[in-house]
C-alpha positions as CSV (number, residue, x, y, z in Angstrom):
1,M,-10.7,11.4,27.2
2,T,-11.0,13.1,23.8
3,A,-14.5,12.7,22.1
4,R,-14.9,9.7,19.5
5,L,-15.2,11.5,16.1
6,L,-15.5,7.8,14.4
7,E,-17.2,4.7,15.3
8,T,-17.3,1.4,13.3
9,N,-20.9,0.0,12.3
10,E,-21.9,-2.7,9.6
11,N,-20.9,-0.5,6.5
12,G,-17.4,1.1,8.2
13,L,-15.8,3.4,9.9
14,Y,-18.3,6.4,10.5
15,C,-18.2,9.9,11.3
16,A,-21.6,10.7,12.4
17,A,-21.1,14.5,12.9
18,G,-20.1,14.8,9.1
19,G,-22.5,12.1,7.3
20,F,-19.3,10.0,5.9
21,Y,-17.4,7.0,6.0
22,I,-14.0,6.8,5.6
23,D,-12.8,2.9,3.6
24,P,-16.1,1.6,4.1
25,W,-16.6,-2.1,3.3
26,L,-20.1,-1.6,2.3
27,P,-21.6,0.8,0.0
28,V,-22.6,4.4,1.5
29,E,-23.8,7.8,0.3
30,R,-20.2,9.3,1.0
31,A,-17.2,7.5,1.2
32,V,-13.8,9.0,1.9
33,I,-10.9,7.1,0.6
34,T,-7.5,6.6,2.2
35,H,-6.2,4.8,-1.2
36,A,-7.1,2.3,-4.1
37,H,-6.1,-0.9,-2.3
38,A,-9.2,-3.3,-2.6
39,D,-9.9,-3.7,1.2
40,H,-9.9,0.1,1.3
41,A,-11.7,1.2,-1.7
42,R,-14.8,-1.0,-2.3
43,P,-17.3,-0.5,-5.3
44,G,-20.8,0.7,-5.3
45,S,-20.9,3.7,-3.1
46,S,-22.5,6.9,-4.3
47,E,-19.8,9.5,-4.1
48,Y,-16.0,9.1,-3.5
49,L,-13.8,11.7,-1.7
50,C,-9.9,11.1,-2.2
51,S,-6.7,13.0,-2.7
52,S,-6.6,14.4,-6.0
53,R,-3.2,12.5,-6.8
54,G,-5.2,9.4,-5.6
55,A,-8.2,10.0,-8.0
56,P,-7.0,8.4,-11.3
57,V,-5.6,5.6,-9.2
58,L,-9.2,4.8,-7.7
59,R,-10.8,5.6,-10.9
60,E,-9.0,2.8,-12.5
61,R,-9.8,0.6,-9.6
62,L,-13.6,1.5,-9.5
63,G,-14.5,2.0,-13.2
64,P,-15.1,5.4,-15.1
65,D,-18.2,6.0,-14.4
66,S,-17.8,6.3,-10.5
67,S,-18.4,9.7,-8.9
68,I,-15.0,10.6,-7.5
69,T,-13.7,14.3,-6.4
70,G,-10.3,14.7,-5.4
71,L,-8.8,17.4,-3.0
72,A,-5.0,18.6,-3.0
73,W,-2.8,17.9,-0.4
74,S,-4.0,20.0,2.9
75,E,-7.0,21.2,1.1
76,E,-9.7,21.5,3.6
77,L,-13.5,20.9,2.8
78,D,-16.1,21.2,5.5
79,L,-19.0,18.6,5.8
80,Q,-21.6,19.6,8.3
81,G,-19.5,21.2,10.1
82,V,-16.7,18.8,10.5
83,R,-13.6,19.4,8.6
84,I,-11.5,16.9,6.6
85,S,-8.2,17.5,4.6
86,F,-5.8,14.8,3.2
87,H,-2.3,14.3,3.6
88,P,0.5,12.3,2.4
89,A,0.6,8.8,3.3
90,G,3.7,7.6,1.3
91,H,2.2,3.8,0.9
92,I,1.4,3.8,-2.6
93,L,0.6,6.9,-5.4
94,G,-2.1,9.0,-3.8
95,S,-2.4,7.3,-0.6
96,S,-3.5,9.1,2.2
97,Q,-3.9,10.2,6.0
98,I,-7.2,11.7,6.5
99,R,-7.5,14.4,9.1
100,V,-11.0,14.9,10.6
101,E,-11.6,18.0,12.8
102,H,-14.7,18.7,14.9
103,K,-15.1,21.3,17.9
104,G,-11.4,21.4,18.5
105,E,-10.6,17.5,18.4
106,V,-8.8,15.9,15.9
107,W,-8.7,12.8,14.4
108,V,-6.7,11.3,12.2
109,V,-7.1,8.2,9.8
110,S,-3.7,6.7,8.5
111,G,-5.2,4.1,6.4
112,D,-1.7,2.1,5.3
113,Y,1.3,4.2,5.6
114,K,5.0,4.0,5.1
115,T,7.5,6.6,6.5
116,E,10.3,5.6,4.1
117,P,10.5,7.9,1.3
118,D,10.5,6.3,-2.4
119,R,10.2,7.2,-5.9
120,T,6.6,6.3,-7.0
121,C,4.4,8.4,-4.4
122,D,4.5,11.7,-2.2
123,S,6.3,11.2,1.3
124,F,4.8,10.5,4.4
125,E,3.5,14.0,6.1
126,L,3.2,13.5,10.2
127,V,0.0,15.1,11.4
128,R,-0.5,16.0,14.8
129,C,-3.8,15.2,16.1
130,N,-5.9,13.9,19.7
131,T,-6.3,10.3,18.3
132,F,-4.4,8.6,15.9
133,V,-5.8,5.4,14.0
134,T,-2.9,3.4,12.8
135,E,-2.1,0.1,11.4
136,S,-0.4,-2.5,12.6
137,T,0.1,-5.0,9.5
138,F,3.8,-5.3,10.6
139,G,3.6,-4.4,14.2
140,L,6.1,-6.7,15.8
141,P,9.4,-6.4,16.8
142,I,10.8,-9.1,14.4
143,Y,9.7,-6.7,11.2
144,K,12.3,-4.3,10.6
145,W,13.2,-2.6,7.1
146,L,16.9,-2.6,5.5
147,P,17.1,0.6,3.3
148,E,15.3,0.3,0.0
149,R,18.8,1.0,-1.5
150,D,20.3,-2.2,0.0
151,V,17.1,-4.4,-1.2
152,F,17.5,-3.1,-4.8
153,A,21.2,-4.0,-4.9
154,E,20.3,-7.8,-3.6
155,I,17.2,-7.5,-6.6
156,N,19.4,-6.4,-9.3
157,A,22.1,-9.1,-8.4
158,W,19.9,-12.0,-8.4
159,W,18.5,-10.7,-11.9
160,A,22.2,-10.4,-13.0
161,S,23.0,-14.0,-11.8
162,N,19.9,-15.3,-13.3
163,L,21.0,-13.5,-16.5
164,A,24.3,-15.2,-16.6
165,K,22.7,-18.7,-16.3
166,G,20.2,-18.0,-18.7
167,R,17.0,-18.3,-16.5
168,T,14.3,-15.5,-16.8
169,S,13.6,-13.6,-13.6
170,V,10.3,-13.7,-12.5
171,L,9.5,-11.4,-9.3
172,F,5.9,-11.5,-7.6
173,A,4.6,-8.7,-6.2
174,Y,1.3,-7.0,-5.6
175,A,-0.3,-5.1,-9.1
176,L,-0.7,-1.8,-7.1
177,G,1.7,-0.2,-5.7
178,K,4.6,-2.7,-5.0
179,A,5.1,-3.3,-8.8
180,Q,5.7,0.0,-9.8
181,R,8.1,0.7,-7.0
182,L,10.0,-2.2,-8.1
183,L,9.9,-1.1,-11.7
184,A,11.3,2.7,-10.5
185,G,14.0,1.0,-8.6
186,V,15.6,-1.9,-10.5
187,E,18.6,-1.6,-12.8
188,S,16.7,-1.6,-16.1
189,S,19.6,-1.5,-18.1
190,L,20.1,-5.1,-17.4
191,G,18.1,-6.5,-20.1
192,P,14.2,-6.4,-20.9
193,I,11.2,-6.0,-18.6
194,A,7.7,-7.6,-19.1
195,V,4.9,-7.2,-16.8
196,H,2.0,-9.0,-16.2
197,G,-1.6,-7.2,-17.4
198,A,-2.8,-6.7,-13.7
199,V,0.7,-4.6,-13.3
200,Q,0.4,-2.7,-16.6
201,R,-3.1,-1.1,-16.3
202,F,-1.5,0.6,-13.1
203,V,2.1,1.3,-14.8
204,D,0.0,3.6,-16.9
205,V,-1.8,5.3,-14.1
206,Y,1.6,5.7,-12.5
207,R,3.2,7.3,-15.8
208,A,0.2,9.4,-16.4
209,A,0.6,11.1,-13.0
210,G,4.5,11.6,-13.8
211,V,6.0,9.2,-12.1
212,L,9.5,7.7,-14.1
213,L,9.3,4.2,-14.9
214,P,11.1,2.1,-17.4
215,D,9.8,1.0,-20.7
216,V,8.2,-2.4,-20.2
217,M,6.4,-5.1,-22.4
218,R,3.3,-7.0,-22.3
219,G,3.7,-10.4,-20.9
220,D,2.2,-11.6,-24.1
221,D,3.8,-14.1,-26.7
222,A,5.8,-11.5,-28.0
223,G,6.8,-10.0,-24.6
224,A,7.3,-13.6,-23.4
225,A,10.0,-14.2,-26.7
226,K,12.4,-11.2,-25.9
227,V,12.8,-11.3,-22.2
228,K,13.1,-15.4,-21.8
229,G,16.2,-16.5,-20.4
230,C,17.5,-12.8,-19.8
231,G,15.0,-10.5,-18.7
232,L,12.7,-9.6,-15.7
233,V,9.1,-10.6,-15.3
234,I,6.6,-8.6,-12.4
235,A,3.4,-10.4,-11.8
236,P,0.8,-10.7,-9.0
237,P,1.1,-13.5,-6.6
238,S,-1.7,-15.1,-8.4
239,A,-0.1,-15.8,-11.5
240,A,2.6,-18.2,-10.1
241,N,1.9,-21.8,-11.1
242,S,-0.2,-20.4,-13.7
243,P,0.2,-21.8,-17.9
244,W,0.6,-17.9,-18.4
245,L,4.1,-18.1,-16.8
246,R,5.4,-21.2,-18.5
247,K,6.1,-19.2,-21.7
248,F,9.0,-17.3,-19.9
249,G,11.0,-20.5,-20.1
250,E,13.4,-22.0,-17.6
251,S,13.0,-19.1,-14.3
252,S,14.0,-18.4,-11.0
253,S,11.3,-16.9,-8.9
254,A,11.1,-14.1,-6.0
255,F,8.4,-12.6,-3.9
256,A,9.0,-8.8,-2.9
257,S,7.2,-8.2,0.7
258,G,7.2,-7.6,4.1
259,W,6.4,-10.8,4.6
260,M,9.6,-12.2,3.3
261,R,10.8,-11.4,6.5
262,V,9.4,-14.6,8.0
263,R,11.3,-17.6,6.6
264,G,8.3,-19.8,7.3
265,I,6.1,-17.9,4.8
266,R,9.1,-17.8,2.4
267,R,9.2,-21.7,2.1
268,R,5.4,-22.0,1.9
269,R,5.4,-19.6,-1.5
270,A,8.0,-22.1,-2.7
271,A,10.0,-19.3,-4.4
272,D,13.8,-19.1,-5.0
273,R,14.3,-15.9,-3.0
274,G,12.3,-13.4,-0.8
275,F,13.1,-9.9,-0.7
276,V,11.9,-7.9,2.2
277,L,10.6,-4.7,0.7
278,S,7.2,-3.5,2.1
279,D,5.2,-0.5,1.4
280,H,3.4,-0.8,5.2
281,A,5.9,0.5,8.3
282,D,8.0,-1.4,10.1
283,W,7.6,-1.8,14.1
284,P,10.6,1.0,14.8
285,S,8.5,3.6,12.2
286,L,5.4,2.5,13.7
287,L,6.4,3.6,17.3
288,H,8.2,6.6,16.3
289,T,5.3,7.6,14.1
290,I,2.7,7.0,17.3
291,E,4.7,9.3,19.3
292,A,5.8,12.2,16.9
293,T,1.8,12.4,16.6
294,G,1.3,13.7,20.2
295,A,-2.0,11.7,20.2
296,E,-3.5,11.0,23.6
297,R,-5.3,7.9,22.4
298,I,-4.0,5.6,19.8
299,E,-6.6,3.1,17.8
300,V,-4.9,0.3,16.6
301,T,-6.3,-1.6,13.3
302,H,-5.6,-4.5,10.9
303,G,-2.7,-6.5,11.6
304,Y,-1.0,-7.2,15.1
305,V,-3.8,-5.3,16.5
306,T,-3.6,-6.9,20.3
307,Q,0.4,-6.8,20.5
308,L,0.7,-3.6,19.3
309,A,-2.0,-2.2,21.6
310,R,-0.6,-3.9,24.7
311,Y,3.1,-2.7,23.9
312,L,1.5,0.8,23.9
313,N,-0.6,0.3,27.0
314,E,2.5,-1.1,28.6
315,H,4.7,1.9,27.9
316,G,2.2,4.7,28.9
317,K,0.2,5.4,26.0
318,S,-3.8,4.8,25.9
319,A,-4.5,2.3,23.2
320,G,-6.9,0.2,22.2
321,A,-8.0,-1.8,19.1
322,L,-10.6,-0.6,16.3
323,A,-12.5,-3.3,14.3
324,T,-12.4,-2.9,10.7
325,Q,-12.6,-5.4,8.0
326,Y,-9.3,-3.9,6.5
327,T,-7.0,-6.9,6.0
328,G,-3.0,-5.1,5.4
329,D,-2.4,-8.3,3.5
330,E,-2.1,-6.6,-0.3
331,E,1.5,-7.5,-0.5
332,M,0.7,-10.7,-0.9
333,G,-1.6,-10.7,-3.7
334,E,-5.3,-9.7,-4.4
């Protein structure tokens, strides 16, 4: 049985030997952050540590006065005899798996991760360990993704069809990560693109990090006039049915999310289309990654926890639930 380097308490996931928390849900002295989504990066801690690639995104999320230190990929830092390092998780820009080593025991906290490469973040890196903490946002066999190129072909065809009908195409997606991935993958030559202000703030951060994105307009009155009836609008789900959206005229709406794999969710979202594009690992990728880490123990968190842990135990693994406050629901809006 491996030593328990991490336990949850009222503040979050704690490493007592190193004196730090990973993605705490309450303010602490030292927070080690996997990525900048709101359920993993919460304000108020005295000091934040993350990957260098993720630091600008985290600063945009938490504010310019936050104390944030970034480490290069695989660079090791000793905290009271515990060595930690950051390794790409492939979820959003700067998203990390955190490797924690103490007295020969290695834990990896994966945060949210995706093994399919995309153009907007560093690709997932497999890290071998004794204990692997895995998400299970889409931890059921029904969740299996098509290749990214096939999904973008569907999105481009939908946009082109709306263009031919004189309708604006409105695509809802989470403002950080998914929206930028969509911008990098759509066929921008089809027409002008406007984005909601919540998306724009992170477009600027991605561009500053060297991610290539097409030109976009702000979704103000001037931008709306240019995209109305021909362009693409990318906005967070919270903008659905808002007065802001009405300025774009007659439109066709769609959601881009792994949740669109389920017809009932598509119907409840009342969108014309649902595109199955996720920044999380699907069922085959979860199982492959867990096996490839060589971990003796699997700790399952946020998502279909019971189902994935039960499956792993039935197939010869030692797995259990790790209680956290992470939601795994980022793709459906803030």
